Backbone bond lengths (Angstrom), bond angles and torsions (degrees), N, CA, C in turn:
res aa  C-N    CA-C-N  psi(-1)  N-CA   C-N-CA  omega(-1)  CA-C   N-CA-C  phi
1 M - - - 1.449 - - 1.530 108.12 -
2 D 1.322 115.36 132.64 1.455 120.40 177.25 1.524 109.69 -64.71
3 K 1.329 116.38 144.31 1.464 121.16 178.17 1.532 111.19 -76.00
4 I 1.334 116.61 -37.40 1.462 122.13 178.67 1.529 107.97 -123.90
5 I 1.324 115.83 124.61 1.465 122.04 178.60 1.528 106.88 -120.88
6 T 1.318 116.58 126.50 1.460 120.05 178.31 1.521 109.54 -128.21
7 G 1.304 115.26 151.85 1.452 119.60 176.94 1.505 111.68 163.84
8 K 1.319 114.68 -175.85 1.453 121.56 -177.61 1.530 111.59 -84.35
9 A 1.332 113.92 151.67 1.460 121.52 -178.21 1.527 111.83 -95.41
10 F 1.326 114.32 146.94 1.459 123.77 170.84 1.521 106.19 -122.53
11 Y 1.319 117.83 162.16 1.460 120.45 178.85 1.523 111.07 -132.08
12 C 1.322 115.41 135.87 1.460 123.64 172.11 1.526 107.54 -125.99
13 G 1.303 116.87 143.50 1.454 121.39 -179.61 1.519 113.01 -79.06
14 D 1.313 116.18 -156.11 1.464 123.43 -178.87 1.530 111.24 -78.51
15 F 1.307 115.51 151.25 1.466 124.75 170.90 1.533 113.75 56.55
16 V 1.319 116.45 42.90 1.462 120.09 173.97 1.519 106.67 -80.83
17 D 1.331 115.79 113.84 1.457 118.69 -173.45 1.530 112.45 -92.33
18 T 1.308 114.35 166.38 1.463 120.59 -175.53 1.525 112.58 -67.01
19 D 1.323 117.65 -21.93 1.472 120.18 176.39 1.534 111.05 -71.63
20 V 1.313 117.26 -25.18 1.460 121.55 174.91 1.534 109.62 -79.08
21 M 1.316 115.95 -35.27 1.465 120.96 -179.06 1.522 112.24 -71.72
22 S 1.318 116.42 -35.15 1.461 122.18 -176.31 1.535 108.10 -150.13
23 P 1.337 117.27 80.63 1.464 121.06 -173.38 1.532 113.92 -60.75
24 G 1.316 114.79 137.12 1.459 121.32 -178.88 1.515 114.55 -64.93
25 R 1.327 117.57 -19.88 1.473 119.07 -178.34 1.524 112.70 -65.56
26 F 1.333 117.64 -12.53 1.459 121.37 179.70 1.533 112.33 -92.81
27 E 1.321 117.17 0.60 1.455 119.98 -179.71 1.517 110.15 -82.42
28 P 1.304 121.30 149.17 1.456 124.67 2.56 1.526 110.59 -72.24
29 L 1.313 114.36 140.45 1.457 121.11 -176.35 1.522 110.59 -75.43
30 E 1.310 114.48 139.77 1.461 120.62 -176.23 1.529 112.78 -99.62
31 G 1.324 118.10 13.68 1.450 119.85 176.22 1.516 114.32 121.31
32 E 1.326 114.10 -172.56 1.463 122.40 -173.94 1.523 112.91 -61.02
33 E 1.320 118.07 -38.26 1.471 121.00 -178.16 1.523 110.85 -61.17
34 L 1.322 116.92 -46.08 1.461 120.66 179.63 1.524 109.98 -65.95
35 L 1.316 117.47 -44.51 1.464 120.04 178.99 1.524 110.94 -57.95
36 A 1.318 117.62 -42.08 1.466 121.23 178.80 1.526 110.90 -61.64
37 R 1.316 117.15 -42.19 1.473 121.52 -177.35 1.521 113.47 -68.04
38 I 1.336 116.54 -33.32 1.465 119.46 -174.80 1.524 113.47 -95.53
39 A 1.310 118.81 -1.25 1.461 121.42 -178.21 1.528 111.05 -56.86
40 L 1.298 116.02 123.93 1.470 124.02 -179.98 1.526 112.85 54.23
41 I 1.321 116.90 27.32 1.467 120.88 -178.09 1.533 111.49 -61.59
42 D 1.320 117.88 -28.82 1.459 121.16 -179.49 1.530 113.13 -93.47
43 Y 1.329 117.45 4.73 1.462 120.62 177.14 1.523 108.06 -91.19
44 K 1.304 117.02 117.60 1.463 121.90 -176.52 1.519 110.18 -80.64
45 S 1.327 116.01 116.27 1.462 120.94 178.43 1.523 109.73 -156.55
46 D 1.313 114.91 158.45 1.451 120.92 175.60 1.514 107.35 -130.32
47 P 1.306 118.68 109.81 1.456 128.31 7.61 1.528 111.46 -79.71
48 P 1.341 116.39 163.57 1.471 118.08 176.07 1.522 110.26 -69.00
49 Y 1.318 115.54 157.14 1.471 120.96 179.70 1.529 111.05 -62.08
50 V 1.317 117.45 -45.16 1.470 121.97 179.00 1.526 108.61 -100.73
51 D 1.317 115.67 128.41 1.460 121.70 177.54 1.529 108.17 -71.51
52 P 1.332 118.49 121.64 1.471 120.59 -177.78 1.533 113.36 -60.66
53 K 1.318 117.88 -28.29 1.466 120.71 -179.09 1.526 112.10 -75.09
54 T 1.332 116.93 -46.05 1.469 120.33 -175.73 1.519 112.88 -90.94
55 Q 1.355 116.56 -17.27 1.463 122.51 -176.16 1.527 112.17 64.09
56 R 1.327 116.53 21.35 1.467 123.52 177.22 1.520 107.77 -133.51
57 S 1.299 115.77 165.91 1.452 120.61 178.46 1.526 110.12 -96.36
58 P 1.323 116.94 136.15 1.463 119.41 174.04 1.525 111.92 -82.94
59 F 1.342 117.20 2.90 1.461 122.07 -173.91 1.533 111.21 -104.18
60 T 1.318 115.80 118.65 1.464 122.03 -178.76 1.521 111.74 -86.90
61 V 1.342 116.37 -31.37 1.463 121.87 -175.86 1.531 109.08 -122.21
62 I 1.328 115.47 128.02 1.455 121.13 176.23 1.523 108.33 -105.43
63 F 1.330 116.72 125.67 1.459 121.67 169.92 1.512 106.19 -98.21
64 A 1.325 116.57 136.57 1.464 119.81 -175.94 1.516 110.44 -139.76
65 G 1.318 113.88 164.33 1.453 121.31 178.95 1.516 111.85 -85.04
66 R 1.316 115.04 -137.17 1.471 121.30 -175.28 1.531 111.78 -88.72
67 E 1.332 113.82 147.35 1.470 123.17 174.16 1.525 113.19 55.04
68 F 1.319 115.95 41.24 1.466 120.29 177.05 1.529 108.70 -61.74
69 G 1.320 116.25 128.72 1.461 120.92 -179.87 1.514 114.26 90.08
70 C 1.321 117.79 18.25 1.459 119.68 178.28 1.533 109.35 -73.00
71 G 1.297 116.77 179.36 1.457 120.55 176.63 1.512 112.73 101.68
72 S 1.314 115.44 -138.32 1.464 120.82 -171.72 1.520 113.34 -74.41
73 S 1.300 117.47 -8.11 1.472 124.03 -179.66 1.527 112.82 57.00
74 R 1.325 116.40 37.37 1.462 119.77 178.65 1.525 109.48 -64.54
75 D 1.316 115.92 133.99 1.464 120.55 -176.12 1.524 113.19 -73.11
76 T 1.318 117.21 -10.89 1.465 119.66 177.17 1.525 111.93 -74.70
77 A 1.332 118.49 -16.74 1.465 121.43 -176.67 1.528 112.46 -63.06
78 P 1.334 120.49 -55.62 1.471 118.17 178.33 1.531 112.17 -64.22
79 R 1.316 116.54 -31.95 1.473 119.08 178.15 1.522 110.18 -65.55
80 A 1.327 118.04 -43.11 1.460 121.43 -179.97 1.529 110.58 -59.98
81 L 1.327 116.85 -45.97 1.466 120.28 -179.92 1.524 111.09 -63.10
82 A 1.316 116.75 -42.10 1.469 120.55 -179.88 1.527 111.79 -68.92
83 Y 1.313 117.47 -44.20 1.466 120.23 179.80 1.528 111.57 -64.66
84 A 1.344 116.22 -30.27 1.464 120.03 177.98 1.524 111.29 -71.15
85 G 1.352 117.05 -26.18 1.460 119.29 176.76 1.513 116.61 136.73
86 S 1.316 118.31 -5.91 1.463 119.54 179.61 1.521 111.16 -81.15
87 K 1.329 114.68 150.01 1.455 120.82 178.84 1.518 113.00 -122.41
88 V 1.341 116.43 -20.61 1.462 121.33 -174.76 1.525 109.33 -138.76
89 V 1.344 116.02 140.92 1.454 121.98 168.61 1.523 106.75 -123.54
90 I 1.330 115.71 122.94 1.465 121.74 176.68 1.517 105.72 -110.79
91 A 1.329 116.22 108.67 1.463 120.89 -175.06 1.519 110.59 -124.58
92 R 1.331 114.76 153.96 1.465 119.58 176.27 1.525 110.41 -66.00
93 S 1.339 116.05 -33.42 1.467 121.41 170.96 1.523 108.17 -161.68
94 F 1.322 114.85 158.29 1.468 122.61 -179.11 1.520 109.97 -121.70
95 A 1.314 115.26 151.55 1.459 119.38 164.94 1.529 106.35 -67.97
96 R 1.321 117.29 138.74 1.471 120.72 -172.49 1.522 113.71 -58.55
97 I 1.323 117.63 -43.61 1.467 119.75 -176.67 1.526 110.41 -68.50
98 F 1.321 117.88 -40.64 1.460 120.37 177.55 1.529 110.11 -60.86
99 F 1.328 116.86 -45.22 1.460 121.66 179.00 1.531 110.76 -56.27
100 R 1.330 116.80 -49.18 1.473 120.47 -179.34 1.521 111.69 -68.55
101 N 1.325 118.78 -34.49 1.462 119.91 174.83 1.525 110.57 -60.51
102 C 1.327 117.01 -40.95 1.476 120.17 177.49 1.521 110.47 -60.26
103 I 1.312 117.26 -46.80 1.471 122.27 -179.32 1.525 110.05 -65.98
104 N 1.330 116.78 -52.07 1.461 121.00 -173.79 1.519 113.04 -65.51
105 M 1.336 117.43 -33.62 1.463 120.52 179.26 1.522 111.82 -81.93
106 G 1.323 116.93 -21.13 1.458 120.50 179.50 1.515 113.46 68.44
107 L 1.330 117.34 26.71 1.461 120.74 -175.87 1.518 113.74 -103.90
108 L 1.320 117.55 -34.85 1.462 122.66 -178.24 1.520 109.35 -129.87
109 L 1.328 116.02 139.64 1.456 120.68 174.81 1.524 107.75 -90.24
110 P 1.354 118.30 113.23 1.459 120.43 179.24 1.537 110.51 -94.66
111 I 1.315 116.74 113.19 1.463 121.32 179.46 1.528 107.76 -108.54
112 Q 1.327 115.91 118.77 1.455 119.38 176.24 1.519 107.49 -90.53
113 Y 1.336 115.66 121.02 1.455 120.70 -175.77 1.530 108.76 -155.61
114 E 1.305 116.77 134.30 1.466 122.03 179.48 1.534 108.47 -80.11
115 H 1.316 115.36 71.31 1.467 122.00 -174.70 1.533 111.52 -76.83
116 P 1.337 117.45 159.53 1.466 121.14 -178.00 1.533 114.86 -95.16
117 F 1.326 118.19 12.75 1.457 120.55 -168.99 1.524 114.45 -92.56
118 D 1.344 114.34 155.78 1.460 122.86 174.64 1.533 107.64 -137.93
119 E 1.316 117.14 -157.64 1.466 121.91 -176.09 1.532 113.58 -57.13
120 A 1.323 118.37 -22.04 1.469 121.92 -179.01 1.533 112.15 -65.06
121 I 1.318 117.84 -14.70 1.472 120.47 -179.37 1.528 112.70 -79.95
122 V 1.317 117.91 -15.53 1.465 121.36 -175.20 1.533 110.22 -55.77
123 G 1.326 114.38 126.39 1.466 121.60 177.71 1.517 115.13 89.82
124 K 1.333 117.94 -9.90 1.464 119.90 179.69 1.522 110.24 -75.19
125 E 1.324 115.78 149.34 1.466 121.77 178.65 1.526 110.14 -75.31
126 V 1.324 115.46 135.00 1.459 122.14 179.81 1.529 107.80 -128.59
127 T 1.324 115.56 140.82 1.459 121.62 172.21 1.516 107.70 -119.99
128 V 1.325 116.66 131.94 1.460 122.03 175.68 1.521 106.96 -119.26
129 N 1.333 115.73 123.21 1.460 121.68 177.23 1.525 106.42 -105.83
130 T 1.337 116.42 105.16 1.462 120.46 -175.39 1.524 112.57 -75.98
131 E 1.318 116.83 -23.84 1.467 120.53 179.71 1.532 111.18 -75.67
132 Q 1.331 116.15 -44.40 1.465 120.62 -179.27 1.523 112.48 -94.38
133 R 1.328 116.86 -0.93 1.460 124.92 174.36 1.537 113.44 56.89
134 Y 1.315 114.36 60.77 1.459 119.38 172.03 1.524 109.46 -147.17
135 F 1.319 114.74 159.36 1.468 120.39 169.70 1.516 107.43 -128.73
136 Q 1.322 114.19 152.47 1.448 120.05 -176.47 1.522 110.03 -132.73
137 V 1.324 115.18 132.78 1.458 122.74 175.72 1.524 105.40 -123.58
138 E 1.349 114.92 118.07 1.452 120.83 -173.50 1.523 107.96 52.58
139 N 1.321 119.67 -123.58 1.465 119.05 -178.28 1.529 112.57 -101.67
140 Q 1.342 117.38 14.60 1.459 121.46 177.91 1.529 109.87 -98.38
141 R 1.314 116.01 129.86 1.463 121.87 179.88 1.528 109.14 -114.78
142 F 1.340 115.97 134.68 1.455 122.95 -177.89 1.534 108.44 -128.22
143 E 1.326 116.67 124.84 1.464 121.04 179.34 1.520 109.56 -96.50
144 Y 1.336 115.14 138.13 1.466 119.84 178.80 1.518 109.49 -120.02
145 G 1.313 116.14 162.21 1.460 122.55 -173.33 1.522 114.47 -76.23
146 D 1.300 112.65 168.88 1.463 123.12 177.72 1.527 109.04 -72.11
147 F 1.310 116.97 149.28 1.460 121.64 178.32 1.528 112.17 -88.70
148 G 1.322 117.67 2.11 1.456 121.85 177.34 1.517 111.69 59.23
149 P 1.345 117.51 -134.22 1.458 120.39 -176.38 1.534 114.01 -65.56
150 L 1.324 117.79 -14.65 1.461 120.12 177.57 1.525 112.41 -75.49
151 T 1.322 116.53 -16.03 1.467 120.91 -177.78 1.527 111.51 -57.94
152 D 1.321 117.41 -43.67 1.469 120.69 -179.84 1.525 111.70 -61.13
153 I 1.321 116.61 -39.69 1.465 120.70 178.90 1.529 109.76 -65.65
154 M 1.316 116.19 -43.69 1.464 120.64 -179.66 1.526 111.32 -64.93
155 E 1.315 116.60 -44.00 1.462 119.97 -179.29 1.518 112.39 -66.46
156 A 1.328 116.84 -26.38 1.467 120.97 177.98 1.530 111.65 -79.41
157 G 1.327 116.97 -12.26 1.464 120.01 -178.24 1.509 113.02 90.43
158 G 1.334 116.86 24.38 1.459 121.54 177.46 1.518 112.48 122.28
159 L 1.318 115.27 169.50 1.459 121.49 -174.94 1.524 112.70 -64.78
160 L 1.318 117.55 -43.06 1.464 120.12 -179.09 1.532 110.86 -61.50
161 N 1.314 116.93 -46.33 1.471 119.82 177.93 1.521 111.32 -63.78
162 H 1.325 116.75 -37.27 1.467 121.38 178.34 1.535 110.48 -61.05
163 I 1.325 116.35 -45.32 1.467 120.45 179.58 1.525 110.55 -66.17
164 K 1.332 117.45 -41.96 1.464 120.57 177.40 1.529 111.28 -59.23
165 Q 1.331 117.07 -40.43 1.468 120.57 178.13 1.521 111.05 -64.37
166 K 1.317 116.59 -40.91 1.472 120.56 179.18 1.530 111.33 -66.06
167 I 1.313 116.32 -37.22 1.470 119.49 177.22 1.527 109.69 -67.45
168 A 1.331 116.17 -43.80 1.478 120.70 -179.23 1.521 112.49 -61.99
169 T 1.336 117.65 -32.73 1.457 120.43 -179.49 1.523 112.22 -91.35
170 G 1.330 117.06 -1.34 1.461 120.77 178.82 1.506 114.39 81.65
171 E 1.332 118.92 8.19 1.463 121.53 179.51 1.516 111.07 -68.00
172 I 1.345 116.10 -32.94 1.461 120.50 173.83 1.521 107.68 -134.21
173 A 1.314 115.20 152.78 1.468 119.78 -177.78 1.501 111.43 -104.64
């Protein structure tokens, strides 16, 4: 996980489900390129999350409302957002399975924070410092809590890498 993440902000409202993030009508999925193109394709916003010309998202940080990632909990949802270009989701709350998929896959940093932002944040520069646990929008700084035992998994780049490291060091057989 990068220590400092910077980029433009996107905004999603409450109850954005995984079927909106990665619609099932595109299955069987043909790989990372398709996932990147369809990320949040069913979320109505101006500008769209994915730029139609580049087929990638110019938004590194997604701010979201409540229960981001609810619904069918399809594991392609965090992958689609990450492959499109996002690295962080800062939401007022997450669906539990989506949150753990982000941690276990090591693709997106899910920060739960009761932030004050809405659609007006779209396009603003955001800095996330994962080491000192804060994010900054313009001149406003917001500190977020420790991830506790999940920190090791995140720092390893996901659950699989974490287990491989433990096997390599002899912590587990």
